[in-house]
SEDREN-67933 format. One record per residue (C-alpha): chain; x, y, z. Coordinates in nm, 3 decimals, padded with zeros to 5 digits. Example, Ala and Ser with C-alpha at 12.3 -4.5 7.8 and 13.67 -1.06 7.14 Angstrom:
<recs>
 chaine       X       Y       Z
      A  01.230 -00.450  00.780
      A  01.367 -00.106  00.714
</recs>
This chain:
<recs>
 chaine       X       Y       Z
      A  08.032 -00.481  19.792
      A  07.680 -00.556  19.685
      A  07.562 -00.916  19.667
      A  07.275 -00.994  19.430
      A  07.066 -01.300  19.495
      A  06.872 -01.410  19.184
      A  06.599 -01.673  19.143
      A  06.662 -01.894  18.843
      A  06.368 -02.130  18.909
      A  06.209 -02.031  18.580
      A  06.477 -02.228  18.399
      A  06.323 -02.561  18.516
      A  05.962 -02.674  18.472
      A  05.741 -02.636  18.771
      A  05.626 -02.951  18.945
      A  05.323 -03.104  18.771
      A  05.378 -02.892  18.460
      A  05.478 -03.069  18.134
      A  05.601 -02.967  17.798
      A  05.540 -03.314  17.641
      A  05.250 -03.362  17.405
      A  05.039 -03.679  17.418
      A  05.077 -03.946  17.146
      A  04.862 -03.898  16.838
      A  04.686 -04.138  16.594
      A  04.653 -04.406  16.860
      A  04.496 -04.729  16.737
      A  04.471 -05.099  16.820
      A  04.545 -05.378  16.570
      A  04.416 -05.727  16.650
      A  04.494 -06.025  16.428
      A  04.384 -06.359  16.568
      A  04.520 -06.360  16.924
      A  04.787 -06.092  16.865
      A  04.709 -05.749  17.019
      A  04.915 -05.445  16.919
      A  04.879 -05.084  17.039
      A  05.021 -04.829  16.791
      A  05.059 -04.450  16.797
      A  05.246 -04.159  16.636
      A  05.515 -04.013  16.863
      A  05.680 -03.774  16.615
      A  05.567 -03.467  16.813
      A  05.754 -03.578  17.121
      A  06.100 -03.439  17.174
      A  06.393 -03.649  17.065
      A  06.600 -03.825  17.321
      A  06.492 -04.034  17.615
      A  06.115 -04.022  17.557
      A  05.926 -04.340  17.646
      A  05.562 -04.439  17.640
      A  05.335 -04.624  17.881
      A  04.976 -04.749  17.854
      A  04.702 -04.847  18.098
      A  04.379 -05.043  18.059
      A  04.041 -05.049  18.228
      A  03.743 -05.286  18.213
      A  03.431 -05.061  18.225
      A  03.177 -05.165  18.483
      A  03.410 -05.427  18.635
      A  03.735 -05.254  18.734
      A  03.701 -04.878  18.774
      A  04.067 -04.808  18.838
      A  04.331 -04.800  18.567
      A  04.588 -05.080  18.556
      A  04.924 -05.089  18.383
      A  04.898 -05.262  18.045
      A  05.148 -05.553  18.036
      A  05.408 -05.523  17.761
      A  05.340 -05.150  17.722
      A  05.540 -04.984  18.002
      A  05.826 -04.739  17.927
      A  05.866 -04.858  17.567
      A  06.083 -04.654  17.334
      A  05.907 -04.766  17.015
      A  05.573 -04.633  16.884
      A  05.393 -04.962  16.939
      A  05.365 -05.237  17.197
      A  05.232 -05.591  17.213
      A  04.987 -05.666  17.495
      A  04.885 -06.016  17.384
      A  04.981 -06.151  17.726
      A  04.690 -05.970  17.889
      A  04.431 -06.215  18.009
      A  04.091 -06.079  17.908
      A  03.746 -06.172  17.790
      A  03.751 -06.091  17.418
      A  03.370 -06.045  17.421
      A  03.375 -05.767  17.686
      A  03.460 -05.399  17.648
      A  03.804 -05.267  17.733
      A  03.948 -04.910  17.750
      A  04.307 -04.809  17.679
      A  04.512 -04.493  17.733
      A  04.872 -04.402  17.649
      A  05.108 -04.111  17.733
      A  05.463 -03.996  17.668
      A  05.725 -03.977  17.943
      A  06.062 -03.800  17.973
      A  06.240 -03.810  18.303
      A  05.995 -03.689  18.565
      A  05.777 -03.519  18.304
      A  05.470 -03.683  18.149
      A  05.227 -03.579  17.880
      A  04.848 -03.586  17.923
      A  04.684 -03.922  17.859
      A  04.544 -04.005  17.516
      A  04.236 -04.214  17.593
      A  04.070 -04.444  17.336
      A  03.700 -04.514  17.312
      A  03.592 -04.848  17.465
      A  03.587 -05.143  17.220
      A  03.517 -05.517  17.214
      A  03.828 -05.709  17.100
      A  03.634 -05.984  16.917
      A  03.452 -05.729  16.698
      A  03.772 -05.550  16.603
      A  03.981 -05.863  16.544
      A  04.092 -05.958  16.194
      A  04.099 -06.321  16.081
      A  04.452 -06.414  15.996
      A  04.559 -06.643  15.714
      A  04.486 -07.016  15.761
      A  04.757 -07.277  15.731
      A  04.751 -07.462  15.397
      A  04.903 -07.791  15.284
      A  04.870 -07.932  14.928
      A  04.882 -08.295  14.812
      A  04.878 -08.414  14.450
      A  04.727 -08.699  14.248
      A  04.740 -08.751  13.875
      A  04.427 -08.546  13.800
      A  04.352 -08.378  14.133
      A  04.504 -08.183  14.416
      A  04.401 -08.212  14.782
      A  04.398 -07.893  14.991
      A  04.425 -07.947  15.367
      A  04.340 -07.636  15.568
      A  04.396 -07.559  15.936
      A  04.206 -07.275  16.106
      A  04.380 -06.940  16.159
      A  04.549 -06.847  16.484
      A  04.718 -07.062  16.740
      A  04.585 -07.402  16.842
      A  04.460 -07.261  17.173
      A  04.367 -06.919  17.039
      A  04.156 -06.722  17.286
      A  03.998 -06.534  16.996
      A  03.860 -06.821  16.783
      A  03.828 -07.107  17.030
      A  03.448 -07.098  16.999
      A  03.451 -07.061  16.619
      A  03.686 -07.336  16.503
      A  03.401 -07.537  16.350
      A  03.224 -07.227  16.218
      A  03.494 -07.116  15.975
      A  03.428 -07.134  15.605
      A  03.716 -07.128  15.361
      A  03.742 -06.960  15.024
      A  03.991 -07.112  14.780
      A  04.133 -06.940  14.475
      A  04.329 -07.177  14.249
      A  04.495 -07.149  13.910
      A  04.727 -07.331  13.673
      A  05.087 -07.214  13.679
      A  05.247 -07.032  13.513
      A  04.946 -06.897  13.327
      A  04.795 -06.749  13.644
      A  04.445 -06.782  13.500
      A  04.207 -06.831  13.788
      A  04.024 -07.162  13.772
      A  03.777 -07.128  14.058
      A  03.685 -06.932  14.368
      A  03.467 -07.140  14.594
      A  03.385 -07.214  14.954
      A  03.517 -07.549  15.070
      A  03.556 -07.776  15.372
      A  03.884 -07.781  15.568
      A  03.989 -08.074  15.348
      A  03.900 -08.024  14.985
      A  03.980 -08.192  14.657
      A  03.998 -08.023  14.318
      A  03.927 -08.271  14.037
      A  03.960 -08.289  13.659
      A  04.311 -08.147  13.638
      A  04.589 -08.243  13.403
      A  04.872 -08.485  13.499
      A  05.225 -08.351  13.549
      A  05.109 -07.992  13.578
      A  05.174 -07.722  13.839
      A  04.873 -07.580  14.023
      A  04.866 -07.308  14.286
      A  04.613 -07.199  14.546
      A  04.557 -06.951  14.826
      A  04.296 -06.967  15.100
      A  04.126 -06.732  15.344
      A  03.892 -06.807  15.632
      A  03.570 -06.634  15.730
      A  03.283 -06.644  15.976
      A  02.944 -06.639  15.802
      A  02.765 -06.445  16.078
      A  03.046 -06.195  16.148
      A  03.198 -05.907  15.954
      A  03.557 -05.959  16.062
      A  03.809 -05.875  15.792
      A  04.021 -06.166  15.670
      A  04.349 -06.206  15.485
      A  04.459 -06.472  15.234
      A  04.725 -06.724  15.309
      A  05.051 -06.721  15.116
      A  05.037 -06.889  14.774
      A  05.105 -07.264  14.773
      A  05.185 -07.469  14.459
      A  05.213 -07.842  14.379
      A  05.274 -08.062  14.071
      A  05.026 -08.335  13.976
      A  05.167 -08.687  13.925
      A  05.192 -08.910  13.621
      A  04.859 -09.044  13.501
      A  04.756 -09.362  13.677
      A  04.719 -09.678  13.472
      A  04.375 -09.752  13.609
      A  04.131 -09.463  13.575
      A  03.890 -09.367  13.852
      A  03.515 -09.440  13.829
      A  03.307 -09.149  13.706
      A  02.954 -09.012  13.737
      A  02.897 -09.142  14.090
      A  02.533 -09.100  14.196
      A  02.291 -09.205  14.469
      A  01.925 -09.258  14.383
      A  01.620 -09.397  14.559
      A  01.481 -09.701  14.383
      A  01.176 -09.840  14.554
      A  01.265 -09.823  14.921
      A  01.643 -09.861  14.875
      A  01.928 -09.616  14.818
      A  02.126 -09.742  14.521
      A  02.479 -09.621  14.450
      A  02.574 -09.625  14.079
      A  02.879 -09.517  13.875
      A  03.022 -09.543  13.524
      A  03.327 -09.740  13.419
      A  03.451 -09.849  13.075
      A  03.715 -10.111  13.166
      A  03.633 -10.476  13.222
      A  03.768 -10.739  13.456
      A  03.775 -10.500  13.750
      A  03.614 -10.495  14.094
      A  03.491 -10.198  14.291
      A  03.465 -10.088  14.646
      A  03.274 -09.792  14.792
      A  03.318 -09.592  15.110
      A  03.092 -09.360  15.309
      A  03.163 -09.053  15.524
      A  02.931 -08.840  15.737
      A  02.943 -08.481  15.621
      A  02.992 -08.336  15.970
      A  03.333 -08.506  15.989
      A  03.451 -08.285  15.706
      A  03.402 -07.975  15.919
      A  03.661 -08.096  16.167
      A  04.005 -07.953  16.078
      A  04.272 -08.195  15.968
      A  04.280 -08.498  15.744
      A  03.981 -08.729  15.747
      A  04.123 -08.999  15.520
      A  04.108 -09.251  15.804
      A  03.743 -09.168  15.883
      A  03.594 -09.317  15.567
      A  03.391 -09.634  15.637
      A  03.363 -09.933  15.408
      A  03.005 -09.982  15.284
      A  02.867 -10.326  15.351
      A  02.780 -10.519  15.034
      A  02.978 -10.261  14.831
      A  03.318 -10.429  14.851
      A  03.471 -10.634  14.570
      A  03.158 -10.598  14.357
      A  03.179 -10.659  13.985
      A  02.873 -10.456  13.886
      A  02.868 -10.077  13.864
      A  02.615 -10.041  14.143
      A  02.541 -10.152  14.497
      A  02.268 -10.100  14.758
      A  02.343 -09.881  15.058
      A  02.247 -10.012  15.404
      A  01.901 -09.950  15.549
      A  02.060 -09.768  15.843
      A  02.083 -09.464  15.613
      A  01.703 -09.433  15.613
      A  01.720 -09.144  15.855
      A  01.822 -08.782  15.855
      A  02.177 -08.706  15.753
      A  02.417 -08.581  15.486
      A  02.684 -08.814  15.354
      A  02.966 -08.841  15.103
      A  03.040 -09.153  14.899
      A  03.335 -09.246  14.680
      A  03.428 -09.545  14.464
      A  03.752 -09.686  14.326
      A  03.842 -09.968  14.088
      A  04.090 -10.252  14.134
      A  04.250 -10.507  13.900
      A  04.506 -10.737  14.045
      A  04.761 -10.523  14.228
      A  04.658 -10.204  14.051
      A  04.419 -09.964  14.216
      A  04.275 -09.642  14.082
      A  04.248 -09.318  14.274
      A  03.921 -09.258  14.445
      A  03.643 -09.110  14.235
      A  03.501 -08.766  14.292
      A  03.317 -08.751  14.620
      A  02.941 -08.742  14.576
      A  02.738 -08.561  14.840
      A  02.381 -08.666  14.905
      A  02.113 -08.577  15.159
      A  01.894 -08.863  15.277
      A  01.591 -08.641  15.332
      A  01.608 -08.471  14.995
      A  01.650 -08.799  14.811
      A  01.378 -08.984  14.995
      A  01.042 -08.959  14.822
      A  00.746 -08.925  15.057
      A  00.475 -09.170  14.942
      A  00.115 -09.046  14.921
      A -00.114 -09.152  15.205
      A -00.387 -09.415  15.171
      A -00.731 -09.248  15.206
      A -01.032 -09.417  15.369
      A -01.376 -09.248  15.389
      A -01.685 -09.323  15.602
      A -02.009 -09.124  15.653
      A -02.034 -08.964  15.996
      A -02.338 -08.784  16.133
      A -02.520 -08.727  15.807
      A -02.352 -08.405  15.696
      A -01.991 -08.512  15.765
      A -01.732 -08.758  15.641
      A -01.467 -08.926  15.856
      A -01.127 -08.938  15.685
      A -00.850 -09.176  15.782
      A -00.504 -09.140  15.625
      A -00.276 -09.441  15.646
      A  00.088 -09.493  15.547
      A  00.186 -09.727  15.267
      A  00.357 -10.049  15.356
      A  00.729 -10.019  15.431
      A  00.707 -09.641  15.417
      A  01.023 -09.476  15.548
      A  00.810 -09.188  15.677
      A  00.541 -09.376  15.867
      A  00.691 -09.261  16.198
      A  00.768 -08.902  16.093
      A  00.562 -08.602  16.219
      A  00.369 -08.551  15.897
      A  00.093 -08.305  15.820
      A -00.160 -08.357  15.543
      A -00.306 -08.136  15.274
      A -00.657 -08.260  15.197
      A -00.872 -08.155  14.901
      A -01.241 -08.246  14.868
      A -01.522 -08.163  14.626
      A -01.868 -08.270  14.521
      A -01.861 -08.547  14.267
      A -02.065 -08.335  14.025
      A -01.848 -08.022  14.068
      A -01.493 -07.918  13.986
      A -01.469 -07.670  14.275
      A -01.218 -07.802  14.529
      A -01.178 -07.698  14.891
      A -00.849 -07.756  15.072
      A -00.776 -07.803  15.442
      A -00.458 -07.890  15.636
      A -00.467 -08.147  15.916
      A -00.200 -08.249  16.166
      A -00.363 -08.583  16.245
      A -00.439 -08.882  16.028
      A -00.799 -08.922  16.153
      A -01.043 -08.631  16.133
      A -01.389 -08.513  16.019
      A -01.489 -08.297  15.725
      A -01.807 -08.128  15.859
      A -02.085 -07.911  15.712
      A -02.139 -08.113  15.396
      A -02.461 -08.160  15.203
      A -02.682 -08.455  15.289
      A -02.705 -08.751  15.054
      A -02.428 -08.608  14.832
      A -02.125 -08.788  14.692
      A -01.793 -08.621  14.784
      A -01.445 -08.711  14.663
      A -01.128 -08.670  14.871
      A -00.756 -08.680  14.792
      A -00.459 -08.605  15.018
      A -00.084 -08.564  15.021
      A  00.172 -08.573  15.304
      A  00.389 -08.275  15.405
      A  00.722 -08.289  15.591
      A  00.832 -07.953  15.733
      A  01.069 -08.044  16.017
      A  01.384 -07.990  15.814
      A  01.551 -07.690  15.654
      A  01.309 -07.719  15.362
      A  00.957 -07.846  15.308
      A  00.884 -08.158  15.108
      A  00.557 -08.311  15.003
      A  00.430 -08.623  14.838
      A  00.214 -08.642  14.531
      A -00.163 -08.653  14.582
      A -00.326 -08.987  14.646
      A -00.589 -09.125  14.412
      A -00.935 -08.975  14.479
      A -01.173 -09.173  14.701
      A -01.548 -09.097  14.687
      A -01.827 -09.157  14.942
      A -02.187 -09.042  14.988
      A -02.294 -08.854  15.300
      A -02.582 -08.993  15.506
      A -02.945 -08.874  15.527
      A -02.897 -08.733  15.873
      A -03.208 -08.637  16.079
      A -03.382 -08.442  15.802
      A -03.722 -08.643  15.786
      A -03.777 -08.630  16.161
      A -03.690 -08.264  16.167
      A -03.931 -08.192  15.881
      A -04.213 -08.380  16.057
      A -04.158 -08.194  16.382
      A -04.156 -07.866  16.197
      A -04.485 -07.946  16.017
      A -04.661 -08.059  16.336
      A -04.539 -07.753  16.516
      A -04.667 -07.529  16.239
      A -05.010 -07.699  16.242
      A -05.043 -07.667  16.618
      A -04.922 -07.312  16.613
      A -05.193 -07.183  16.371
      A -05.493 -07.212  16.609
      A -05.290 -07.072  16.892
      A -05.189 -06.774  16.683
      A -05.546 -06.716  16.566
      A -05.681 -06.740  16.921
      A -05.413 -06.504  17.051
      A -05.480 -06.248  16.777
      A -05.855 -06.266  16.845
      A -05.805 -06.198  17.214
      A -05.577 -05.909  17.138
      A -05.828 -05.758  16.894
      A -06.107 -05.788  17.150
      A -05.889 -05.624  17.411
      A -05.800 -05.340  17.177
      A -06.164 -05.289  17.075
      A -06.274 -05.298  17.436
      A -06.018 -05.038  17.547
      A -06.010 -04.804  17.250
      A -06.342 -04.875  17.074
      A -06.600 -04.973  17.340
      A -06.940 -05.086  17.214
      A -07.229 -04.834  17.250
      A -07.494 -05.107  17.247
      A -07.656 -05.176  17.591
      A -07.734 -05.522  17.720
      A -08.024 -05.710  17.570
      A -08.255 -05.634  17.867
      A -08.211 -05.262  17.807
      A -08.180 -05.276  17.435
      A -08.524 -05.434  17.415
      A -08.681 -05.102  17.512
      A -08.414 -04.855  17.418
      A -08.261 -04.797  17.082
      A -07.884 -04.780  17.037
      A -07.877 -04.403  17.022
      A -07.969 -04.311  17.385
      A -07.677 -04.510  17.527
      A -07.436 -04.305  17.328
      A -07.544 -04.004  17.526
      A -07.390 -04.160  17.835
      A -07.050 -04.129  17.676
      A -07.101 -03.773  17.564
      A -07.077 -03.456  17.772
      A -07.384 -03.252  17.832
      A -07.262 -02.991  17.591
      A -07.279 -03.232  17.304
      A -07.574 -03.442  17.426
      A -07.807 -03.534  17.144
      A -08.178 -03.497  17.149
      A -08.330 -03.824  17.250
      A -08.613 -03.978  17.051
      A -08.945 -04.025  17.221
      A -09.042 -04.358  17.376
      A -09.413 -04.397  17.299
      A -09.628 -04.642  17.480
      A -09.944 -04.714  17.289
      A -10.282 -04.836  17.410
      A -10.220 -04.769  17.777
      A -10.532 -04.702  17.984
      A -10.560 -04.514  18.309
      A -10.484 -04.753  18.588
      A -10.541 -04.746  18.956
      A -10.285 -04.667  19.216
      A -10.259 -05.035  19.305
      A -10.204 -05.135  18.951
      A -09.952 -04.859  18.917
      A -09.763 -05.011  19.208
      A -09.772 -05.346  19.038
      A -09.653 -05.197  18.719
      A -09.364 -05.030  18.897
      A -09.247 -05.372  19.003
      A -09.217 -05.479  18.641
      A -08.848 -05.476  18.556
      A -08.908 -05.364  18.206
      A -09.109 -05.059  18.312
      A -08.855 -04.984  18.588
      A -08.564 -04.995  18.353
      A -08.739 -04.776  18.105
      A -08.809 -04.512  18.366
      A -08.458 -04.508  18.502
      A -08.322 -04.378  18.178
      A -08.249 -04.011  18.211
      A -08.502 -03.800  18.030
      A -08.392 -03.467  17.905
      A -08.747 -03.346  17.885
      A -08.726 -03.275  17.519
      A -08.950 -03.478  17.298
      A -09.018 -03.474  16.929
      A -09.267 -03.653  16.713
      A -09.139 -03.862  16.430
      A -09.463 -03.799  16.241
      A -09.457 -03.430  16.175
      A -09.754 -03.434  15.937
      A -10.026 -03.461  16.207
      A -10.033 -03.205  16.488
      A -10.338 -03.358  16.655
      A -10.173 -03.693  16.673
      A -09.887 -03.537  16.865
      A -10.124 -03.382  17.120
      A -10.297 -03.708  17.172
      A -09.978 -03.891  17.234
      A -09.867 -03.624  17.478
      A -10.186 -03.663  17.678
      A -10.141 -04.034  17.708
      A -09.787 -03.995  17.831
      A -09.892 -03.755  18.102
      A -10.162 -03.997  18.218
      A -09.910 -04.280  18.254
      A -09.678 -04.054  18.444
      A -09.945 -03.955  18.690
      A -10.037 -04.316  18.745
      A -09.679 -04.404  18.830
</recs>
């Protein structure tokens, strides 16, 4: 009998080998503080297939950690909102399918920052009604202690879409504070609204809240004041309004604008305005404490006996934008001849006398229309480089640029002043004296230079007077000439000389004049100037030889 032993190991998967495919279309949805991991598991085999996910914080935790709420789930999504994380740091996720001891390869997602991917959920909305208005109270999206928006609660802006029901015609779409009032509606009418939140500096997607509706009430017997305004009159802020009924009193309230950014109702945060309570006129003066930076809201209501109107529309005003900067007071004084000293003072009781103002200053000659403009940070400065003894006019205006916008006053009235004479006469005198003294020096210097040039390059050919007495100018020139170009010297004729004795000849040789004449080099060539008489030449030659022998 033959026994056959067969290996059926091919019927079961080898260890480490899998026939499961990884999940597909994996994505993460984040709305407020809710985190959901979703995928498509249709390619996995039916039956007992589960899914598990891990997470990793790049650069902080290199190993993979099980993602809470996403282990061995049978659905194609899981909620991992319980994971404690920094929503501003990157995170990596991966997910795989599991069946028994078999697992698919991991499907790994690209790293992402939760805050950038998060969507802004719908805010919570509550409506209240008056006779001609509805109040919309808005709470920020997410939970009260949301880890996603905890730093942005005061940064949310809210867009409101409202309409009259049942027409559905949209009335407005505007950005509002967390508590907002829509005015000028009809009594006993249904109005609806929906709201969504947004972050101005972010691109997070946002969703609208569900639609909320409310009915306005019956018209109140006492109407609300209208046309509420704040204006600057002199140095005071004056609150005014319109009202047609008589025998009523008014009261006004004030609210700082920043309080409106805080979520929730602010009805208890309005403050009664001093001197604006139980007034019978349609105006009152706001306190001087408002003469500073700030944005405020004011509202007014009327009272008659036990009847009270609803509050008027809230009027927003900015102290800085309403306050008019007064022009400075200009004072001029001459300074240093060609300059003017300018002093800019503040008007009495000016609300801006302690503000960091800059000044735009224009100045011009009194006889010209050409203006020059400078900007100065101080109130006391010089305008230099002006003409002497000239009338200049100056005007100035104040600039305030320490807020979100720039404001400026009107120009002051022109102030004129003449510049001084300076040091011009003394300078002119010094210049004239210097010029007078410089002329002889220049002439003397030029003369010396000309003599030096003539001496070096054009030396005189005339000998000294002691030589020139017996020699003409021409023989000395021969000293400067080479022998090849030496000129023929004229004869020196001594007339009426008798033959002298040897003693006399010795005496004659001591005569400087005769000695100097003899020391001149004689070429030995002689010529008679009188060429008409040959005998006269012979006679003169004989005399010369006699004198020579005597010497």
